[in-house]
C-alpha positions as a LaTeX table, in Angstrom:
\begin{tabular}{lrrr}
\hline
Residue & $x$ (\AA) & $y$ (\AA) & $z$ (\AA) \\
\hline
Unk1 & 9.76 & 2.99 & $-32.11$ \\
Unk2 & 12.08 & 4.50 & $-29.48$ \\
Unk3 & 13.28 & 8.07 & $-29.44$ \\
Unk4 & 16.98 & 8.78 & $-29.75$ \\
Unk5 & 18.92 & 9.11 & $-26.51$ \\
Unk6 & 18.88 & 7.16 & $-23.28$ \\
Unk7 & 15.59 & 5.45 & $-24.13$ \\
Unk8 & 17.26 & 3.48 & $-26.90$ \\
Unk9 & 19.38 & 1.64 & $-24.36$ \\
Unk10 & 18.28 & $-1.72$ & $-23.07$ \\
Unk11 & 18.40 & $-0.69$ & $-19.43$ \\
Unk12 & 15.49 & 0.74 & $-17.49$ \\
Unk13 & 15.68 & 4.44 & $-16.66$ \\
Unk14 & 15.42 & 5.40 & $-12.99$ \\
Unk15 & 13.66 & 8.77 & $-12.77$ \\
Unk16 & 13.97 & 10.14 & $-9.25$ \\
Unk17 & 11.34 & 12.56 & $-7.92$ \\
Unk18 & 12.51 & 12.85 & $-4.30$ \\
Unk19 & 12.90 & 16.62 & $-4.66$ \\
Unk20 & 9.37 & 16.98 & $-6.03$ \\
Unk21 & 6.96 & 14.18 & $-5.08$ \\
Unk22 & 9.14 & 13.20 & $-2.12$ \\
Unk23 & 8.94 & 16.72 & $-0.75$ \\
Unk24 & 5.14 & 16.42 & $-0.79$ \\
Unk25 & 5.39 & 14.03 & 2.17 \\
Unk26 & 3.80 & 15.51 & 5.30 \\
Unk27 & 6.26 & 17.66 & 7.24 \\
Unk28 & 9.03 & 17.48 & 4.63 \\
Unk29 & 10.59 & 20.67 & 3.24 \\
Unk30 & 14.13 & 20.69 & 1.89 \\
Unk31 & 16.39 & 23.71 & 2.25 \\
Unk32 & 18.73 & 24.50 & $-0.64$ \\
Unk33 & 21.78 & 22.82 & 0.99 \\
Unk34 & 19.72 & 19.65 & 1.50 \\
Unk35 & 18.41 & 19.74 & $-2.08$ \\
Unk36 & 21.93 & 20.09 & $-3.43$ \\
Unk37 & 23.26 & 17.33 & $-1.16$ \\
Unk38 & 20.54 & 14.88 & $-2.28$ \\
Unk39 & 20.78 & 15.87 & $-5.96$ \\
Unk40 & 24.58 & 15.49 & $-5.97$ \\
Unk41 & 24.43 & 12.12 & $-4.21$ \\
Unk42 & 21.89 & 10.77 & $-6.69$ \\
Unk43 & 23.63 & 12.17 & $-9.77$ \\
Unk44 & 27.05 & 10.94 & $-8.65$ \\
Unk45 & 25.58 & 7.48 & $-8.09$ \\
Unk46 & 24.31 & 7.39 & $-11.67$ \\
Unk47 & 20.63 & 8.31 & $-11.51$ \\
Unk48 & 19.24 & 8.92 & $-15.00$ \\
Unk49 & 16.88 & 11.79 & $-14.26$ \\
Unk50 & 15.99 & 14.14 & $-11.42$ \\
Unk51 & 12.61 & 15.84 & $-11.13$ \\
Unk52 & 13.76 & 18.79 & $-9.07$ \\
Unk53 & 10.66 & 20.73 & $-8.14$ \\
Unk54 & 7.67 & 22.87 & $-9.11$ \\
Unk55 & 8.74 & 26.35 & $-10.29$ \\
Unk56 & 5.15 & 27.60 & $-10.21$ \\
Unk57 & 5.43 & 27.60 & $-6.40$ \\
Unk58 & 7.26 & 30.90 & $-6.58$ \\
Unk59 & 10.51 & 32.80 & $-6.79$ \\
Unk60 & 12.23 & 30.82 & $-4.04$ \\
Unk61 & 11.59 & 27.54 & $-5.85$ \\
Unk62 & 12.76 & 29.02 & $-9.16$ \\
Unk63 & 16.02 & 30.15 & $-7.54$ \\
Unk64 & 16.72 & 26.80 & $-5.88$ \\
Unk65 & 16.06 & 24.88 & $-9.11$ \\
Unk66 & 18.23 & 27.34 & $-11.06$ \\
Unk67 & 21.01 & 26.65 & $-8.56$ \\
Unk68 & 20.73 & 22.90 & $-9.17$ \\
Unk69 & 20.79 & 23.46 & $-12.93$ \\
Unk70 & 23.96 & 25.54 & $-12.58$ \\
Unk71 & 25.72 & 22.60 & $-10.93$ \\
Unk72 & 25.69 & 20.81 & $-14.31$ \\
Unk73 & 25.06 & 17.44 & $-12.71$ \\
Unk74 & 25.48 & 14.29 & $-14.85$ \\
Unk75 & 21.71 & 13.64 & $-15.01$ \\
Unk76 & 18.75 & 15.10 & $-16.86$ \\
Unk77 & 16.94 & 17.70 & $-14.73$ \\
Unk78 & 13.23 & 18.29 & $-15.26$ \\
Unk79 & 10.48 & 20.19 & $-13.46$ \\
Unk80 & 6.84 & 19.32 & $-12.76$ \\
Unk81 & 4.09 & 21.51 & $-14.20$ \\
Unk82 & 0.35 & 21.62 & $-14.55$ \\
Unk83 & $-0.91$ & 21.97 & $-18.11$ \\
Unk84 & $-0.87$ & 25.72 & $-17.63$ \\
Unk85 & 1.28 & 28.10 & $-19.66$ \\
Unk86 & 2.20 & 30.19 & $-16.61$ \\
Unk87 & 3.65 & 27.05 & $-14.94$ \\
Unk88 & 5.81 & 26.43 & $-17.99$ \\
Unk89 & 6.97 & 30.05 & $-18.14$ \\
Unk90 & 8.21 & 29.68 & $-14.55$ \\
Unk91 & 10.06 & 26.48 & $-15.51$ \\
Unk92 & 11.82 & 28.11 & $-18.46$ \\
Unk93 & 13.34 & 30.66 & $-16.07$ \\
Unk94 & 15.27 & 27.89 & $-14.30$ \\
Unk95 & 17.15 & 26.68 & $-17.38$ \\
Unk96 & 16.16 & 23.02 & $-16.94$ \\
Unk97 & 16.63 & 20.63 & $-19.83$ \\
Unk98 & 13.10 & 19.28 & $-19.68$ \\
Unk99 & 9.60 & 19.70 & $-18.33$ \\
Unk100 & 6.95 & 17.25 & $-17.17$ \\
Unk101 & 3.44 & 18.43 & $-17.99$ \\
Unk102 & 0.73 & 16.77 & $-15.92$ \\
Unk103 & $-2.80$ & 16.28 & $-17.24$ \\
Unk104 & $-5.70$ & 14.58 & $-15.41$ \\
Unk105 & $-6.90$ & 11.63 & $-17.48$ \\
Unk106 & $-9.71$ & 10.01 & $-15.48$ \\
Unk107 & $-13.26$ & 11.29 & $-15.87$ \\
Unk108 & $-13.31$ & 11.48 & $-12.07$ \\
Unk109 & $-10.63$ & 14.17 & $-12.07$ \\
Unk110 & $-11.51$ & 15.85 & $-15.37$ \\
Unk111 & $-15.13$ & 16.38 & $-14.35$ \\
Unk112 & $-14.89$ & 16.69 & $-10.56$ \\
Unk113 & $-11.55$ & 18.47 & $-10.16$ \\
Unk114 & $-11.14$ & 20.54 & $-13.32$ \\
Unk115 & $-14.86$ & 20.88 & $-14.14$ \\
Unk116 & $-13.85$ & 20.37 & $-17.79$ \\
Unk117 & $-14.17$ & 17.67 & $-20.47$ \\
Unk118 & $-11.77$ & 15.43 & $-22.41$ \\
Unk119 & $-11.65$ & 17.77 & $-25.41$ \\
Unk120 & $-10.41$ & 20.58 & $-23.15$ \\
Unk121 & $-7.69$ & 18.34 & $-21.72$ \\
Unk122 & $-6.42$ & 17.41 & $-25.19$ \\
Unk123 & $-6.48$ & 21.02 & $-26.35$ \\
Unk124 & $-4.67$ & 22.28 & $-23.26$ \\
Unk125 & $-2.08$ & 19.52 & $-23.57$ \\
Unk126 & $-1.45$ & 20.44 & $-27.20$ \\
Unk127 & $-0.99$ & 24.12 & $-26.45$ \\
Unk128 & 1.47 & 23.37 & $-23.66$ \\
Unk129 & 3.50 & 20.91 & $-25.73$ \\
Unk130 & 3.83 & 23.33 & $-28.65$ \\
Unk131 & 4.88 & 26.09 & $-26.27$ \\
Unk132 & 7.41 & 23.86 & $-24.46$ \\
Unk133 & 9.01 & 22.66 & $-27.68$ \\
Unk134 & 10.22 & 26.22 & $-28.29$ \\
Unk135 & 12.00 & 26.37 & $-24.92$ \\
Unk136 & 13.24 & 22.94 & $-23.77$ \\
Unk137 & 14.79 & 19.82 & $-25.28$ \\
Unk138 & 12.80 & 17.18 & $-23.44$ \\
Unk139 & 9.07 & 16.86 & $-22.73$ \\
Unk140 & 7.31 & 14.34 & $-20.51$ \\
Unk141 & 3.53 & 14.15 & $-20.46$ \\
Unk142 & 2.28 & 12.90 & $-17.10$ \\
Unk143 & $-1.05$ & 11.07 & $-17.18$ \\
Unk144 & $-2.45$ & 11.82 & $-13.73$ \\
Unk145 & $-4.86$ & 9.18 & $-12.38$ \\
Unk146 & $-4.24$ & 7.04 & $-15.46$ \\
Unk147 & $-5.06$ & 3.91 & $-13.45$ \\
Unk148 & $-8.71$ & 5.05 & $-13.32$ \\
Unk149 & $-8.89$ & 6.42 & $-16.88$ \\
Unk150 & $-10.57$ & 4.73 & $-19.82$ \\
Unk151 & $-8.13$ & 2.90 & $-22.08$ \\
Unk152 & $-9.59$ & 4.52 & $-25.21$ \\
Unk153 & $-8.83$ & 8.00 & $-23.86$ \\
Unk154 & $-5.27$ & 7.02 & $-22.89$ \\
Unk155 & $-4.80$ & 5.70 & $-26.44$ \\
Unk156 & $-6.04$ & 9.00 & $-27.84$ \\
Unk157 & $-3.59$ & 10.94 & $-25.67$ \\
Unk158 & $-0.68$ & 8.70 & $-26.69$ \\
Unk159 & $-1.44$ & 9.21 & $-30.37$ \\
Unk160 & $-1.66$ & 12.98 & $-29.96$ \\
Unk161 & 1.51 & 13.12 & $-27.87$ \\
Unk162 & 3.40 & 11.16 & $-30.53$ \\
Unk163 & 2.12 & 13.47 & $-33.25$ \\
Unk164 & 3.36 & 16.50 & $-31.28$ \\
Unk165 & 6.82 & 15.03 & $-30.63$ \\
Unk166 & 6.66 & 14.26 & $-26.91$ \\
Unk167 & 9.73 & 12.36 & $-25.63$ \\
Unk168 & 8.12 & 10.22 & $-22.93$ \\
Unk169 & 4.70 & 9.56 & $-21.37$ \\
Unk170 & 4.30 & 8.90 & $-17.66$ \\
Unk171 & 1.47 & 6.61 & $-16.50$ \\
Unk172 & 0.60 & 7.56 & $-12.92$ \\
Unk173 & $-1.19$ & 5.27 & $-10.48$ \\
Unk174 & $-2.08$ & 8.40 & $-8.53$ \\
Unk175 & $-4.26$ & 6.75 & $-5.89$ \\
Unk176 & $-2.12$ & 3.60 & $-5.59$ \\
Unk177 & $-5.06$ & 1.41 & $-6.47$ \\
Unk178 & $-3.40$ & $-1.01$ & $-8.89$ \\
Unk179 & $-2.00$ & $-4.49$ & $-8.25$ \\
Unk180 & 0.78 & $-6.24$ & $-10.21$ \\
Unk181 & $-1.34$ & $-8.49$ & $-12.43$ \\
Unk182 & $-3.58$ & $-5.63$ & $-13.53$ \\
Unk183 & $-0.51$ & $-3.46$ & $-14.13$ \\
Unk184 & 1.08 & $-6.13$ & $-16.30$ \\
Unk185 & $-1.92$ & $-6.92$ & $-18.47$ \\
Unk186 & $-3.20$ & $-3.34$ & $-18.83$ \\
Unk187 & 0.20 & $-1.85$ & $-19.53$ \\
Unk188 & 1.10 & $-4.52$ & $-22.06$ \\
Unk189 & $-1.75$ & $-3.22$ & $-24.17$ \\
Unk190 & $-0.50$ & 0.36 & $-23.81$ \\
Unk191 & 3.02 & $-0.65$ & $-24.84$ \\
Unk192 & 1.60 & $-2.36$ & $-27.92$ \\
Unk193 & 0.00 & 0.85 & $-29.21$ \\
Unk194 & 2.54 & 3.42 & $-28.01$ \\
Unk195 & 5.26 & 4.83 & $-30.25$ \\
Unk196 & 6.65 & 6.79 & $-27.30$ \\
Unk197 & 8.74 & 5.41 & $-24.38$ \\
Unk198 & 6.57 & 4.89 & $-21.30$ \\
Unk199 & 7.28 & 5.53 & $-17.62$ \\
Unk200 & 5.41 & 4.15 & $-14.61$ \\
Unk201 & 4.79 & 6.32 & $-11.56$ \\
Unk202 & 3.58 & 4.28 & $-8.58$ \\
Unk203 & 2.08 & 5.33 & $-5.26$ \\
Unk204 & 2.25 & 3.00 & $-2.28$ \\
Unk205 & $-1.21$ & 3.35 & $-0.72$ \\
Unk206 & $-1.72$ & $-0.43$ & $-0.70$ \\
Unk207 & 1.95 & $-1.35$ & $-0.25$ \\
Unk208 & 2.44 & $-2.44$ & $-3.86$ \\
Unk209 & 4.44 & 0.41 & $-5.40$ \\
Unk210 & 7.64 & $-1.59$ & $-5.90$ \\
Unk211 & 5.82 & $-4.69$ & $-7.16$ \\
Unk212 & 3.72 & $-2.58$ & $-9.53$ \\
Unk213 & 6.82 & $-0.83$ & $-10.86$ \\
Unk214 & 8.45 & $-4.18$ & $-11.65$ \\
Unk215 & 5.26 & $-5.42$ & $-13.30$ \\
Unk216 & 5.28 & $-2.30$ & $-15.50$ \\
Unk217 & 8.85 & $-3.06$ & $-16.59$ \\
Unk218 & 7.85 & $-6.65$ & $-17.35$ \\
Unk219 & 5.00 & $-5.26$ & $-19.45$ \\
Unk220 & 7.47 & $-3.25$ & $-21.53$ \\
Unk221 & 7.82 & 0.11 & $-19.75$ \\
Unk222 & 11.42 & 1.34 & $-19.85$ \\
Unk223 & 11.32 & 4.03 & $-17.16$ \\
Unk224 & 10.10 & 4.10 & $-13.55$ \\
Unk225 & 9.55 & 6.95 & $-11.10$ \\
Unk226 & 11.15 & 6.47 & $-7.70$ \\
Unk227 & 11.94 & 8.36 & $-4.51$ \\
Unk228 & 14.64 & 7.72 & $-1.92$ \\
Unk229 & 13.23 & 5.54 & 0.83 \\
Unk230 & 9.80 & 5.65 & $-0.83$ \\
Unk231 & 9.31 & 9.20 & 0.42 \\
Unk232 & 6.16 & 10.90 & $-0.84$ \\
Unk233 & 2.62 & 12.05 & $-0.28$ \\
Unk234 & 0.37 & 9.83 & 1.86 \\
Unk235 & 1.97 & 6.34 & 1.90 \\
Unk236 & 4.74 & 7.48 & $-0.43$ \\
Unk237 & 6.09 & 6.32 & $-3.79$ \\
Unk238 & 8.08 & 3.39 & $-5.14$ \\
Unk239 & 11.37 & 3.30 & $-3.23$ \\
Unk240 & 14.50 & 3.88 & $-5.31$ \\
Unk241 & 16.56 & 1.33 & $-3.39$ \\
Unk242 & 13.90 & $-1.40$ & $-3.63$ \\
Unk243 & 13.21 & $-0.87$ & $-7.33$ \\
Unk244 & 16.89 & $-0.62$ & $-8.30$ \\
Unk245 & 17.95 & $-3.79$ & $-6.47$ \\
Unk246 & 14.88 & $-5.74$ & $-7.57$ \\
Unk247 & 15.45 & $-4.73$ & $-11.19$ \\
Unk248 & 18.95 & $-6.20$ & $-11.04$ \\
Unk249 & 18.42 & $-9.28$ & $-8.90$ \\
Unk250 & 14.78 & $-10.22$ & $-9.60$ \\
Unk251 & 14.33 & $-9.13$ & $-13.22$ \\
Unk252 & 18.04 & $-9.28$ & $-14.18$ \\
Unk253 & 17.79 & $-5.85$ & $-15.78$ \\
Unk254 & 20.80 & $-3.60$ & $-16.24$ \\
Unk255 & 20.81 & $-0.50$ & $-14.03$ \\
Unk256 & 23.24 & 2.40 & $-14.29$ \\
Unk257 & 22.94 & 3.32 & $-10.62$ \\
Unk258 & 25.82 & 2.37 & $-8.31$ \\
Unk259 & 23.94 & 0.21 & $-5.82$ \\
Unk260 & 26.74 & 0.45 & $-3.26$ \\
Unk261 & 25.80 & 4.11 & $-2.75$ \\
Unk262 & 22.17 & 3.40 & $-1.88$ \\
Unk263 & 22.76 & 3.13 & 1.85 \\
Unk264 & 24.54 & 6.50 & 2.13 \\
Unk265 & 21.93 & 8.18 & $-0.13$ \\
Unk266 & 19.11 & 6.88 & 2.06 \\
Unk267 & 20.89 & 7.92 & 5.26 \\
Unk268 & 21.46 & 11.41 & 3.83 \\
Unk269 & 17.78 & 11.76 & 2.96 \\
Unk270 & 16.73 & 10.35 & 6.32 \\
Unk271 & 18.74 & 13.05 & 8.07 \\
Unk272 & 17.37 & 15.77 & 5.78 \\
Unk273 & 13.78 & 14.74 & 6.51 \\
Unk274 & 14.26 & 13.83 & 10.19 \\
Unk275 & 12.61 & 10.48 & 9.44 \\
Unk276 & 14.17 & 7.35 & 10.89 \\
Unk277 & 14.69 & 4.35 & 8.62 \\
Unk278 & 12.66 & 1.39 & 9.99 \\
Unk279 & 14.93 & $-1.45$ & 11.13 \\
Unk280 & 13.29 & $-3.92$ & 8.73 \\
Unk281 & 13.10 & $-1.58$ & 5.72 \\
Unk282 & 14.17 & $-3.62$ & 2.66 \\
Unk283 & 17.73 & $-2.95$ & 1.44 \\
Unk284 & 18.55 & $-0.16$ & 3.91 \\
Unk285 & 17.09 & $-1.22$ & 7.28 \\
Unk286 & 19.50 & $-1.99$ & 10.11 \\
Unk287 & 18.28 & $-5.58$ & 10.47 \\
Unk288 & 17.80 & $-6.75$ & 6.88 \\
Unk289 & 21.11 & $-8.65$ & 6.71 \\
Unk290 & 21.09 & $-9.81$ & 10.33 \\
Unk291 & 20.24 & $-13.43$ & 11.19 \\
Unk292 & 19.12 & $-14.57$ & 14.62 \\
Unk293 & 17.58 & $-18.05$ & 14.49 \\
Unk294 & 19.93 & $-21.01$ & 14.91 \\
Unk295 & 18.69 & $-22.60$ & 11.67 \\
Unk296 & 19.51 & $-19.47$ & 9.69 \\
Unk297 & 22.87 & $-18.89$ & 11.34 \\
Unk298 & 23.89 & $-22.49$ & 10.76 \\
Unk299 & 22.84 & $-22.24$ & 7.13 \\
Unk300 & 24.72 & $-18.97$ & 6.69 \\
Unk301 & 27.86 & $-20.53$ & 8.16 \\
Unk302 & 27.72 & $-23.15$ & 5.43 \\
Unk303 & 26.78 & $-20.88$ & 2.51 \\
Unk304 & 25.48 & $-17.30$ & 2.56 \\
Unk305 & 23.20 & $-18.10$ & $-0.38$ \\
Unk306 & 21.16 & $-20.41$ & 1.86 \\
Unk307 & 19.33 & $-17.41$ & 3.32 \\
Unk308 & 20.23 & $-14.36$ & 1.18 \\
Unk309 & 18.82 & $-13.65$ & $-2.29$ \\
Unk310 & 21.59 & $-11.20$ & $-3.14$ \\
Unk311 & 24.94 & $-10.31$ & $-1.54$ \\
Unk312 & 24.75 & $-7.44$ & 0.97 \\
Unk313 & 28.13 & $-6.22$ & $-0.29$ \\
Unk314 & 26.45 & $-5.16$ & $-3.55$ \\
Unk315 & 24.61 & $-2.45$ & $-1.61$ \\
Unk316 & 27.50 & $-1.60$ & 0.67 \\
Unk317 & 26.31 & $-3.75$ & 3.59 \\
Unk318 & 27.58 & $-6.85$ & 5.46 \\
Unk319 & 26.09 & $-10.02$ & 6.93 \\
Unk320 & 25.59 & $-10.01$ & 10.68 \\
Unk321 & 24.23 & $-12.30$ & 13.37 \\
Unk322 & 22.53 & $-11.51$ & 16.65 \\
Unk323 & 21.53 & $-13.53$ & 19.68 \\
Unk324 & 17.85 & $-13.80$ & 20.52 \\
Unk325 & 15.05 & $-16.11$ & 21.58 \\
Unk326 & 15.57 & $-18.51$ & 18.65 \\
Unk327 & 19.36 & $-18.54$ & 18.50 \\
Unk328 & 19.69 & $-22.03$ & 20.00 \\
Unk329 & 22.48 & $-24.13$ & 21.44 \\
Unk330 & 24.72 & $-24.31$ & 18.33 \\
Unk331 & 24.89 & $-20.56$ & 18.03 \\
Unk332 & 25.81 & $-20.07$ & 21.69 \\
Unk333 & 28.43 & $-22.84$ & 21.64 \\
Unk334 & 30.00 & $-21.39$ & 18.47 \\
Unk335 & 30.11 & $-17.90$ & 20.00 \\
Unk336 & 31.69 & $-19.11$ & 23.23 \\
Unk337 & 34.26 & $-21.30$ & 21.45 \\
Unk338 & 35.35 & $-18.28$ & 19.42 \\
Unk339 & 36.14 & $-16.62$ & 22.77 \\
Unk340 & 37.93 & $-19.70$ & 24.11 \\
Unk341 & 35.09 & $-20.69$ & 26.47 \\
Unk342 & 33.78 & $-24.25$ & 26.78 \\
Unk343 & 30.85 & $-25.14$ & 29.05 \\
Unk344 & 29.15 & $-28.39$ & 29.94 \\
Unk345 & 25.65 & $-29.14$ & 28.69 \\
Unk346 & 23.93 & $-28.28$ & 31.97 \\
Unk347 & 25.57 & $-24.85$ & 32.13 \\
Unk348 & 24.73 & $-24.13$ & 28.49 \\
Unk349 & 21.08 & $-24.99$ & 29.19 \\
Unk350 & 21.14 & $-22.55$ & 32.10 \\
Unk351 & 22.73 & $-19.86$ & 29.90 \\
Unk352 & 20.03 & $-20.39$ & 27.24 \\
Unk353 & 17.26 & $-19.89$ & 29.80 \\
Unk354 & 18.86 & $-16.67$ & 30.99 \\
Unk355 & 19.28 & $-15.47$ & 27.38 \\
Unk356 & 15.56 & $-16.04$ & 26.78 \\
Unk357 & 14.68 & $-14.13$ & 29.95 \\
Unk358 & 16.97 & $-11.18$ & 29.13 \\
Unk359 & 15.74 & $-11.01$ & 25.53 \\
Unk360 & 12.13 & $-10.80$ & 26.71 \\
Unk361 & 13.13 & $-8.18$ & 29.23 \\
Unk362 & 15.15 & $-5.93$ & 26.90 \\
Unk363 & 13.03 & $-6.44$ & 23.74 \\
Unk364 & 16.13 & $-6.36$ & 21.54 \\
Unk365 & 18.82 & $-8.71$ & 20.19 \\
Unk366 & 21.64 & $-9.36$ & 22.64 \\
Unk367 & 25.21 & $-8.23$ & 22.05 \\
Unk368 & 28.23 & $-10.48$ & 22.69 \\
Unk369 & 28.90 & $-8.52$ & 25.89 \\
Unk370 & 25.40 & $-9.39$ & 27.13 \\
Unk371 & 26.05 & $-13.10$ & 26.53 \\
Unk372 & 29.45 & $-13.01$ & 28.22 \\
Unk373 & 27.87 & $-11.24$ & 31.19 \\
Unk374 & 25.32 & $-14.06$ & 31.51 \\
Unk375 & 28.11 & $-16.67$ & 31.30 \\
Unk376 & 30.10 & $-14.93$ & 34.04 \\
Unk377 & 27.08 & $-14.71$ & 36.31 \\
Unk378 & 26.17 & $-18.35$ & 35.62 \\
Unk379 & 29.64 & $-19.73$ & 36.24 \\
\hline
\end{tabular}
């Protein structure tokens, strides 16, 4: 049974935590102008929810979150809190619509971090929920380290959360230990017993955050946590751009987010964090729509779908080709003909050898000017 509101829709909710979990990445700290710039970009692009920080960090954080709330962005704004009443009191000062309340759920964390027991966790959760219901309209319970918790305890929490009127429950793979098949089969069972919409929060320690997020959706989860570029603590979180595009083109799910804005959002966040985007980063990397081998270029000339699973235009990008070690004769001949240059076979063979040598020397794809320079020197 779904709650009223966005969760009733068929589409999957994208819940961005760049300004909270993303800011936990080593060396990342957003100033207020950067927070506003990222929040505006995400909200304008159609993100469903923004987790905008941790008010318990102090007065400066409370003020910056209050500023974001005052912008009245077209997205739900929530804050992250421990299951501590003082954390919630700090959140209420910001005027946010909702709060996420995090509770450790594995015996590992309950016993060795909190030095408490399961009964204490349930009692503390209940107190915090009842308190929050007086102050905010939306409550998310975050199940920290749920991937290492016993299923029976997760079921107990879900039942209690439903009884207390929680809006959504977040299953966190806090240590990034899960793999897609385990996600699918374990989470199917949770979906079957839950009367509350479920969200999956993936960490990327083993490089499976995006795959695990999709497996959760296939299991019946209708919300996923993401960060721009996969920013986050340790190896980061599920990347917004990867999850959003894969939802649409792999799972054929409806997404509200304007995918054409992903590139500019990622560039904005890259500048704010002083972290370069890797050239081969899926969706947003400089090289991900560039083809170099002669087989690929020939196939692309005939039909883009031969070597692209989705059109780059849908994410605001374009196809490109580059000249490299594997570009081959056809590619060179086509390039030269486009410039009105025709060479005999012997000269083309000589040009190809020089292209190979220069590519090895420069360790980068060659530009047209590089090729033309080789042709001039050869002829």
